[in-house]
C-alpha positions as CSV (number, residue, x, y, z in Angstrom):
1,M,-85.9,25.8,-46.5
2,T,-82.7,24.1,-47.7
3,R,-81.6,21.1,-45.7
4,R,-77.9,20.9,-44.6
5,Q,-75.9,18.2,-46.4
6,P,-74.9,15.3,-44.1
7,E,-71.5,15.3,-45.7
8,A,-70.8,18.8,-44.3
9,G,-71.5,17.6,-40.8
10,Y,-69.3,14.5,-41.2
11,A,-66.5,16.7,-42.5
12,L,-66.7,19.0,-39.5
13,L,-66.7,16.0,-37.2
14,A,-63.8,14.5,-38.9
15,A,-61.9,17.8,-38.7
16,L,-62.6,17.9,-35.0
17,V,-61.5,14.3,-34.5
18,V,-58.3,15.0,-36.4
19,T,-57.6,18.1,-34.4
20,A,-58.2,16.2,-31.2
21,L,-56.0,13.4,-32.2
22,A,-53.3,15.8,-33.2
23,A,-53.5,17.4,-29.8
24,V,-53.3,14.0,-28.1
25,F,-50.3,13.0,-30.2
26,A,-48.7,16.3,-29.4
27,A,-49.3,15.9,-25.7
28,T,-48.0,12.4,-25.9
29,G,-44.9,13.5,-27.7
30,V,-44.2,16.2,-25.1
31,A,-44.7,13.7,-22.3
32,A,-42.4,11.3,-24.0
33,V,-39.7,14.0,-24.4
34,L,-40.2,15.0,-20.7
35,A,-40.0,11.3,-19.7
36,R,-36.8,10.8,-21.7
37,Q,-35.3,14.0,-20.1
38,H,-36.3,12.7,-16.6
39,V,-34.8,9.3,-17.3
40,S,-31.6,10.9,-18.7
41,A,-31.3,13.2,-15.6
42,A,-31.8,10.2,-13.3
43,D,-29.2,8.2,-15.2
44,R,-26.8,11.1,-14.9
45,R,-27.5,11.3,-11.2
46,G,-27.0,7.6,-10.8
47,A,-23.7,7.7,-12.7
48,R,-22.6,10.6,-10.6
49,A,-23.5,8.7,-7.4
50,A,-21.5,5.7,-8.7
51,A,-18.5,7.9,-9.4
52,L,-18.7,9.4,-5.9
53,E,-18.9,5.9,-4.5
54,R,-15.7,4.9,-6.3
55,R,-14.0,8.2,-5.2
56,A,-15.0,7.6,-1.6
57,L,-13.5,4.1,-1.5
58,A,-10.3,5.4,-3.1
59,V,-10.0,8.3,-0.5
60,A,-10.6,5.9,2.4
61,C,-7.9,3.5,1.1
62,L,-5.5,6.4,0.8
63,Q,-6.1,7.1,4.5
64,A,-5.3,3.4,5.2
65,R,-2.0,3.9,3.3
66,R,-1.3,6.8,5.7
67,G,-1.6,4.5,8.6
68,S,-5.0,5.8,9.8
69,W,-6.8,2.4,10.0
70,A,-5.3,1.1,13.3
71,S,-8.8,1.0,14.6
72,G,-12.4,1.8,13.5
73,G,-13.2,5.2,11.9
74,S,-15.0,7.1,9.2
75,I,-14.4,9.8,6.7
76,A,-16.9,12.0,4.7
77,G,-16.6,14.4,1.9
78,G,-18.0,15.4,-1.5
79,P,-18.4,18.4,-3.8
80,G,-21.1,19.8,-1.5
81,G,-24.7,20.8,-2.0
82,D,-26.8,17.7,-2.8
83,E,-23.7,15.5,-3.5
84,R,-21.8,13.8,-0.7
85,W,-20.2,10.5,0.4
86,R,-19.3,8.7,3.6
87,V,-17.1,5.7,4.4
88,T,-16.9,3.8,7.6
89,W,-14.5,1.0,8.6
90,S,-14.1,-1.3,11.5
91,P,-11.7,-4.2,12.2
92,I,-13.0,-7.7,11.9
93,S,-12.6,-9.5,15.2
94,G,-11.1,-12.9,15.8
95,Q,-8.2,-12.5,13.4
96,A,-4.9,-14.3,14.0
97,A,-1.9,-12.2,15.0
98,S,0.0,-13.5,12.0
99,A,-2.6,-12.5,9.5
100,W,-3.2,-9.3,7.5
101,P,-5.7,-7.0,9.3
102,R,-9.1,-7.2,7.7
103,F,-11.8,-4.5,7.9
104,D,-15.5,-4.3,7.2
105,V,-16.0,-1.2,5.0
106,G,-19.3,0.6,4.2
107,V,-19.6,3.2,1.5
108,E,-22.6,5.6,0.9
109,A,-22.8,8.1,-1.9
110,V,-25.6,10.6,-2.7
111,S,-26.2,12.7,-5.8
112,G,-29.6,14.5,-5.6
113,V,-32.2,11.8,-5.3
114,A,-29.8,9.1,-6.4
115,R,-28.2,7.0,-3.6
116,R,-25.7,4.2,-3.8
117,S,-24.2,2.0,-1.1
118,L,-21.9,-1.0,-0.9
119,E,-20.1,-3.1,1.6
120,A,-16.6,-4.5,1.2
121,V,-13.9,-6.3,3.0
122,V,-10.5,-4.6,2.8
123,E,-7.3,-6.3,3.7
124,L,-4.3,-4.2,4.8
125,R,-1.3,-5.9,3.3
126,R,2.3,-4.6,3.1
127,E,4.0,-3.3,0.0
128,A,5.6,-6.4,-1.5
129,F,9.1,-4.9,-1.7
130,A,9.1,-4.1,2.0
131,C,8.4,-7.6,3.3
132,G,11.5,-8.7,5.2
133,Q,15.0,-8.2,3.8
134,V,14.8,-7.7,0.1
135,V,17.7,-6.9,-2.3
136,A,16.9,-6.3,-5.9
137,G,20.4,-6.8,-7.2
138,D,23.6,-8.3,-5.7
139,A,24.3,-8.6,-1.9
140,E,27.8,-8.9,-0.4
141,F,28.7,-9.6,3.2
142,A,32.0,-8.9,4.9
143,A,30.8,-8.7,8.4
144,P,28.3,-10.6,10.6
145,A,24.6,-10.2,9.5
146,I,21.8,-11.7,11.7
147,V,18.3,-11.9,10.2
148,S,15.4,-12.7,12.6
149,G,11.9,-13.7,11.5
150,S,12.7,-13.5,7.8
151,G,14.7,-15.0,5.0
152,L,17.1,-13.0,2.8
153,Y,15.5,-12.5,-0.6
154,C,17.9,-11.4,-3.4
155,G,17.2,-10.8,-7.1
156,G,20.9,-11.1,-7.9
157,S,23.8,-13.1,-6.4
158,V,25.0,-13.3,-2.8
159,R,28.6,-13.3,-1.8
160,G,29.9,-13.9,1.7
161,R,27.2,-16.3,2.7
162,E,29.3,-17.5,5.6
163,W,28.7,-14.1,7.4
164,V,24.9,-14.5,7.3
165,S,23.0,-16.3,10.1
166,F,19.4,-16.6,11.1
167,S,17.5,-16.6,14.3
168,S,13.9,-16.7,15.4
169,A,11.9,-13.7,16.3
170,D,9.0,-15.7,17.9
171,G,10.7,-18.6,19.7
172,V,10.2,-21.1,16.8
173,P,13.7,-21.9,15.4
174,D,14.5,-21.3,11.8
175,T,10.9,-20.2,10.9
176,D,10.5,-17.8,7.9
177,G,7.9,-15.4,9.3
178,V,7.5,-13.5,6.0
179,H,7.3,-16.1,3.2
180,G,6.8,-19.3,5.3
181,D,4.2,-20.5,2.7
182,V,7.1,-20.7,0.2
183,W,10.1,-21.5,2.4
184,P,9.1,-23.0,5.8
185,S,12.7,-22.4,7.1
186,Q,14.8,-19.3,7.0
187,G,17.5,-19.2,4.3
188,V,19.2,-17.2,1.6
189,H,17.2,-17.2,-1.6
190,A,18.8,-15.7,-4.8
191,L,17.9,-15.6,-8.4
192,G,21.7,-15.7,-9.1
193,G,24.3,-17.7,-7.3
194,I,25.3,-18.0,-3.6
195,W,29.0,-17.9,-2.7
196,A,30.6,-18.9,0.6
197,R,34.3,-18.4,1.1
198,G,34.7,-17.9,-2.6
199,V,33.0,-21.2,-3.5
200,E,29.5,-21.5,-5.1
201,S,27.6,-23.2,-2.3
202,H,25.5,-25.4,-4.6
203,D,28.4,-26.4,-6.8
204,G,29.0,-30.1,-5.9
205,S,28.0,-29.9,-2.2
206,V,25.2,-28.1,-0.4
207,A,26.7,-26.2,2.5
208,F,23.4,-24.5,3.4
209,P,20.5,-26.9,2.6
210,E,17.7,-24.3,3.2
211,D,19.2,-21.9,0.6
212,T,17.9,-21.7,-3.0
213,D,19.6,-20.2,-6.0
214,T,19.9,-20.5,-9.8
215,H,21.2,-24.1,-9.3
216,T,18.2,-25.1,-7.3
217,A,15.2,-26.8,-8.9
218,G,11.9,-24.9,-8.5
219,N,13.5,-21.6,-7.6
220,V,10.7,-19.1,-7.1
221,V,12.6,-16.2,-5.6
222,W,10.8,-13.8,-7.9
223,R,7.7,-14.1,-5.6
224,A,9.6,-12.3,-2.8
225,V,11.6,-9.8,-4.8
226,S,9.9,-6.7,-6.3
227,S,10.7,-3.0,-6.5
228,P,9.0,0.3,-5.5
229,T,6.9,1.7,-8.3
230,P,7.4,5.3,-9.6
231,D,3.9,6.1,-8.3
232,W,4.9,4.9,-4.8
233,M,8.1,6.9,-4.9
234,E,6.2,10.0,-5.9
235,T,3.5,9.5,-3.2
236,I,6.1,9.1,-0.5
237,G,7.9,12.2,-1.7
238,D,4.7,14.2,-1.3
239,W,4.1,12.7,2.2
240,A,7.7,13.3,3.5
241,D,8.2,15.1,6.8
242,D,10.7,17.9,7.2
243,P,13.7,16.5,9.2
244,G,14.7,19.9,10.3
245,G,17.9,19.9,12.4
246,A,18.0,16.1,12.4
247,L,19.5,16.2,8.9
248,D,22.8,18.0,9.1
249,A,25.9,17.8,7.0
250,G,24.7,14.8,5.1
251,V,23.8,12.8,8.3
252,L,20.2,12.0,9.5
253,R,20.5,11.7,13.3
254,L,17.7,9.5,14.4
255,D,18.2,10.5,18.0
256,R,17.3,14.0,17.1
257,V,14.0,13.0,15.6
258,P,11.2,13.4,18.2
259,A,9.8,10.4,20.0
260,A,6.4,10.9,18.2
261,R,5.2,13.2,15.5
262,S,2.5,15.8,16.0
263,E,-1.0,15.7,14.5
264,G,-1.5,16.6,10.9
265,A,-0.6,15.5,7.4
266,G,-3.6,13.1,7.4
267,R,-2.0,10.5,9.7
268,P,-1.9,9.8,13.4
269,P,1.3,10.4,15.4
270,C,1.8,6.7,16.1
271,A,2.1,6.1,12.4
272,G,5.6,7.5,12.5
273,F,7.9,9.7,10.4
274,V,8.7,9.6,6.7
275,F,11.9,11.1,5.5
276,W,12.9,11.5,1.9
277,L,16.6,11.7,1.7
278,P,18.3,13.7,-1.0
279,A,20.8,12.1,-3.4
280,G,24.4,13.2,-2.6
281,D,28.0,12.3,-3.0
282,P,28.7,10.8,-0.5
283,P,25.2,9.5,0.2
284,V,23.2,10.5,3.2
285,R,24.1,8.6,6.3
286,V,21.5,7.3,8.8
287,A,22.8,7.1,12.4
288,G,21.8,7.3,16.0
289,V,19.7,5.3,18.5
290,R,16.0,5.6,18.9
291,P,14.9,4.0,22.2
292,P,12.2,1.3,22.3
293,G,8.7,2.8,22.3
294,W,9.6,5.7,20.0
295,C,7.5,5.8,16.9
296,P,8.9,4.2,13.7
297,V,10.8,6.0,11.0
298,L,10.7,5.2,7.3
299,V,13.8,6.5,5.4
300,V,13.6,6.6,1.6
301,S,16.2,7.4,-1.0
302,G,16.0,7.4,-4.7
303,A,19.7,6.9,-4.8
304,D,22.3,5.4,-2.5
305,L,22.2,5.2,1.3
306,I,24.6,4.6,4.2
307,L,23.4,2.9,7.4
308,G,25.4,3.3,10.6
309,D,28.5,5.2,11.7
310,P,31.8,3.5,12.6
311,S,32.1,5.6,15.8
312,T,28.7,4.7,17.3
313,D,25.8,2.3,17.3
314,T,22.6,2.8,15.2
315,S,19.3,1.3,16.2
316,Y,15.7,2.1,15.2
317,A,12.3,0.6,14.4
318,G,10.8,1.2,10.9
319,A,12.2,0.6,7.5
320,A,14.8,1.7,5.0
321,V,14.2,1.8,1.2
322,A,16.8,2.8,-1.3
323,L,16.7,2.3,-5.0
324,G,20.5,2.4,-5.2
325,R,23.2,0.8,-3.1
326,V,22.9,0.4,0.7
327,D,26.2,0.3,2.6
328,V,26.2,-0.8,6.2
329,D,29.1,1.1,7.5
330,G,28.6,0.9,11.3
331,S,27.0,-1.4,13.7
332,T,23.2,-1.2,12.8
333,S,20.1,-2.8,14.2
334,L,16.8,-2.4,12.4
335,E,13.5,-3.7,13.6
336,G,11.3,-3.7,10.5
337,S,12.3,-4.2,6.9
338,L,15.0,-3.3,4.4
339,Y,14.8,-2.8,0.6
340,A,18.0,-2.1,-1.3
341,G,18.9,-1.9,-5.0
342,S,22.1,-3.6,-3.9
343,L,23.7,-4.3,-0.5
344,M,27.2,-4.2,1.0
345,V,27.5,-5.1,4.6
346,A,30.9,-4.0,6.0
347,A,29.9,-3.8,9.7
348,S,27.6,-5.9,12.0
349,F,24.0,-5.7,10.9
350,T,20.9,-7.1,12.6
351,L,17.5,-7.1,10.9
352,T,14.6,-8.2,13.1
353,V,11.1,-8.8,11.6
354,P,8.8,-9.1,14.7
355,P,6.1,-11.7,14.7
356,T,3.4,-8.9,14.7
357,W,4.8,-7.1,11.7
358,R,1.7,-7.7,9.6
359,V,-0.6,-6.1,12.2
360,R,1.5,-3.0,12.7
361,P,0.7,-0.6,9.9
362,L,3.7,1.6,8.9
363,V,2.8,4.8,7.1
364,G,3.6,4.5,3.4
365,L,4.0,0.8,3.4
366,V,0.4,-0.2,3.8
367,D,-1.2,-1.7,0.7
368,P,-5.0,-1.9,0.9
369,V,-6.5,-4.7,-1.1
370,I,-10.2,-5.1,-1.7
371,D,-10.7,-8.7,-0.8
372,A,-14.5,-8.9,-1.3
373,I,-17.4,-6.6,-2.3
374,G,-20.9,-7.2,-1.1
375,T,-24.1,-6.5,-3.1
376,A,-24.2,-2.9,-4.1
377,T,-27.6,-1.2,-3.7
378,S,-29.0,1.9,-5.4
379,A,-32.1,4.0,-5.2
380,G,-33.6,7.1,-6.8
381,N,-32.2,6.5,-10.3
């Protein structure tokens, strides 16, 4: 009987071992591929949750710009299915009446098993160009102008300074309630010159010591003078209300605008109206009296604007923004703010910036600023 060679047995064993190792390596390779696919899918979900988180915070801040953050609230949304987000906000207590409103904000975003959350503090500031009385170019006065609670901030030159006077809106004489950190007392601040009765006021003698102009050392008027951005103008154009019969024959009659707006358009009734006025020749005139307690009105023009009517008084709360020239053509009283590309005051004009202007959000003029972001947390990715 022939004995089997040992080498043949060893060869068979080696073949079995190689086959087994190959199977192990193949299984390991498949597992590695599957693991990489799982990690890649988790990464995609995590990235998607992070994108939803950013989107959620942006949408919530847009609601703040619409004037919806007067108190606490929440908003939720998302593509649907297993992707969703939610934002909550609540006012921080103990804030001074002269400070910007601050809110605690919580954001949660989910994409499949991936979850992200963060906490932030958002401060509701005012668009810089709408803080007090701001004129981007030149300002000329030929009639009495009384400014309360603010200075007059001008990016050009001021003529007719003798017609401008200041009064307090909070019982503290001569206090600049808008840029008091820069100018403690109210005054006219211009990047150009300031003329009174045809004489440059800082040429030889200082008739108005609180004023600053191109002849004044340390002139920082640029801090208070800015202009609306194209993005802001486009956004306001999209948000504008239909004035209906209140706009007739080139005149916006404020007394024909309802005392409060109805629900809708993503903002509460108390936030007020926004009117985008068409360019025309002559420009649209804003006239009429809105009684105290009626909701504010923001009028915006991409061109020129006329305030007041020589035959009647004009009075309202809110703001006026015009990229072109603003002519005060009739006795006008505005509680709020004024931005003008240039300004001509030919009739009595009163601008009052109330002490509480920072804590009274006005639709379209709210500028949410993320002041602090807490530690973000994530899970499932």
